[in-house]
C-alpha positions in Angstrom: 90.2 89.1 140.3 89.7 87.9 136.7 90.4 91.4 135.4 93.7 91.5 137.4 94.8 88.2 136.0 94.1 89.4 132.4 96.0 92.6 133.1 98.9 90.6 134.5 99.0 88.4 131.4 98.8 91.5 129.2 101.6 93.4 131.0 103.8 90.3 131.1 103.5 89.7 127.3 104.1 93.4 126.7 107.4 93.4 128.7 108.5 90.0 127.3 107.6 91.0 123.8 110.2 93.8 123.5 113.3 91.8 123.1 116.6 92.0 121.2 119.8 90.0 121.2 121.5 92.7 123.3 118.8 92.8 125.9 118.5 89.1 125.9 122.0 88.8 127.1 121.9 91.9 129.3 118.9 90.8 131.4 120.0 87.2 131.4 123.2 88.4 133.2 121.3 90.9 135.4 119.3 87.9 136.6 122.4 85.8 137.4 122.9 85.9 141.2 126.6 84.9 140.9 127.6 88.1 139.1 126.6 90.2 142.1 128.8 88.4 144.6 131.5 91.2 144.4 128.7 93.7 145.4 127.7 91.6 148.4 131.4 91.3 149.4 131.9 95.1 149.0 129.1 95.8 151.5 130.4 93.2 153.9 133.8 94.8 153.7 132.7 98.3 154.6 130.5 97.0 157.4 133.4 95.0 159.0 135.8 97.9 158.4 133.5 100.3 160.2 132.2 98.1 163.0 134.9 95.5 163.5 133.7 92.2 164.9 130.5 93.9 166.0 129.7 94.2 162.3 129.0 90.4 162.3 125.6 91.2 163.9 124.8 93.4 161.0 126.0 90.9 158.5 123.9 88.2 160.3 120.8 90.4 160.0 121.6 91.0 156.3 121.9 87.3 155.7 118.6 86.6 157.6 116.8 89.2 155.4 117.6 87.1 152.3 116.9 83.8 154.1 113.5 85.1 155.3 112.6 86.5 151.9 113.7 83.3 150.1 111.9 81.0 152.5 108.6 82.9 152.5 108.6 83.0 148.7 110.0 79.5 147.9 108.8 77.4 150.9 105.4 79.1 151.6 103.9 80.9 148.6 105.1 78.8 145.7 104.0 75.4 147.1 100.8 77.0 148.5 99.6 79.0 145.5 100.9 76.7 142.7 100.8 79.5 140.1 102.6 78.4 136.9 105.3 80.6 135.5 104.6 82.2 132.1 107.2 79.8 130.6 105.1 76.9 131.9 101.6 78.3 131.4 99.7 76.4 128.6 98.0 79.7 127.6 101.3 81.5 127.1 103.9 78.8 126.4 103.8 79.4 122.6 103.9 83.2 123.0 106.7 83.6 125.6 110.2 84.4 124.3 112.7 82.5 126.3 116.4 83.3 126.6 119.0 80.5 126.4 116.2 78.0 126.9 115.9 79.2 130.5 112.4 78.4 131.8 112.8 78.1 135.6 110.9 75.7 137.8 107.2 75.1 137.4 105.8 77.6 139.9 106.6 81.3 140.1 104.4 83.1 142.7 106.1 84.9 144.3 109.4 85.8 142.7 112.3 84.8 144.9 114.7 87.0 142.9 112.5 90.0 143.5 112.0 89.2 147.2 115.7 88.6 147.9 116.9 91.6 145.9 114.3 94.0 147.4 114.9 92.8 150.9 118.7 93.1 150.6 118.4 96.5 149.0 116.0 98.0 151.4 117.9 96.7 154.4 121.0 98.4 153.1 119.1 101.6 152.3 117.8 101.7 155.9 121.3 100.9 157.3 123.4 103.3 155.3 121.0 106.2 154.8 122.9 107.5 151.7 121.2 108.8 148.6 123.7 107.3 146.2 123.3 103.9 147.8 119.6 104.3 147.7 119.7 105.2 144.0 122.0 102.2 143.2 119.9 99.7 145.2 116.6 101.0 143.7 118.0 100.7 140.2 119.4 97.2 141.0 116.0 96.1 142.4 114.1 97.4 139.4 116.4 95.9 136.8 116.4 92.5 138.5 112.6 92.5 138.8 112.2 93.6 135.2 114.6 91.0 134.0 112.5 88.2 135.5 109.5 89.3 133.4 111.6 90.0 130.4 113.0 86.5 130.5 109.5 85.1 130.7 109.9 83.3 134.0 107.6 85.5 136.1 104.4 87.5 135.7 104.5 91.1 136.7 102.3 90.2 139.7 104.9 87.7 140.8 107.6 90.3 141.1 105.4 93.0 142.6 104.3 90.6 145.4 107.8 89.3 145.7 109.0 92.8 146.3 106.5 93.2 149.0 107.8 90.1 150.7 111.3 91.5 150.5 110.2 94.8 152.0 108.5 93.0 154.9 111.6 90.9 155.6 113.9 93.9 155.5 111.8 96.0 157.9 111.4 93.1 160.3 115.1 92.4 160.5 116.1 96.1 160.6 113.8 96.6 163.6 115.2 93.4 165.2 118.7 94.7 164.7 117.8 98.1 166.3 116.2 96.3 169.2 119.2 94.1 169.7 121.5 97.1 169.5 119.5 98.9 172.2 119.0 96.0 174.5 122.6 94.9 174.6 124.2 98.3 174.1 126.2 97.0 171.1 126.7 100.6 169.9 126.3 99.5 166.3 126.1 102.2 163.6 127.3 104.8 166.2 129.5 106.3 163.4 128.3 107.3 160.0 130.0 105.8 156.9 132.5 108.0 155.2 132.1 109.1 151.6 135.1 106.9 150.7 133.6 103.8 152.3 130.3 104.4 150.5 132.2 104.8 147.3 133.5 101.2 147.4 130.2 99.4 146.9 129.1 102.1 144.4 132.2 101.5 142.3 131.7 97.7 142.4 128.1 98.1 141.4 129.0 100.4 138.4 131.8 98.0 137.4 129.4 95.1 137.5 127.0 96.9 135.3 129.8 97.8 132.9 130.9 94.2 132.6 127.3 93.2 132.0 126.9 95.9 129.3 130.1 95.1 127.5 129.4 91.3 127.6 126.0 92.0 126.1 127.2 94.1 123.2 
């Protein structure tokens, strides 16, 4: 265990140590939940467009994935484990590079950002079964998780374990949705999404990334 902790410290300092003014702003924006609201709305739009009012069951499951991920990470692990963030760790506080004086709360295990993002992304990958959506959601998850370490507010281990929490929540809720669909014959996802429908969240994702890039230059 001690070796793992040392490795976690080393990797965290390694990621946090490679910084520049561009990437400071880039990853600070990547980590901002508000900037991704258009992406969430784009997915909600295509689900409602495809499924009508029945799509509310899918949206409810999607929301519950995030709620479950967030509650497990914030209400169970953080108060139970009490692991300090790198930005609050006395051993690292003088070595960590912080961006815009952002240090987060005291405890960081596990990462709620990583859990919520991974859960939301995996649920949509399972739901849509589209390789471009899978690529976009994987890149989004990786960038968000990396940003938390880059900003010095999480250890690598925090985001890895947070990702596992999100994966767990996504699988649980996806299976619950399938069970509900079968039990009550809701006929959800009886039609596949068209290329045009899939294109909408992809364009929103790319535009969001473009805005982040241009703002960071």
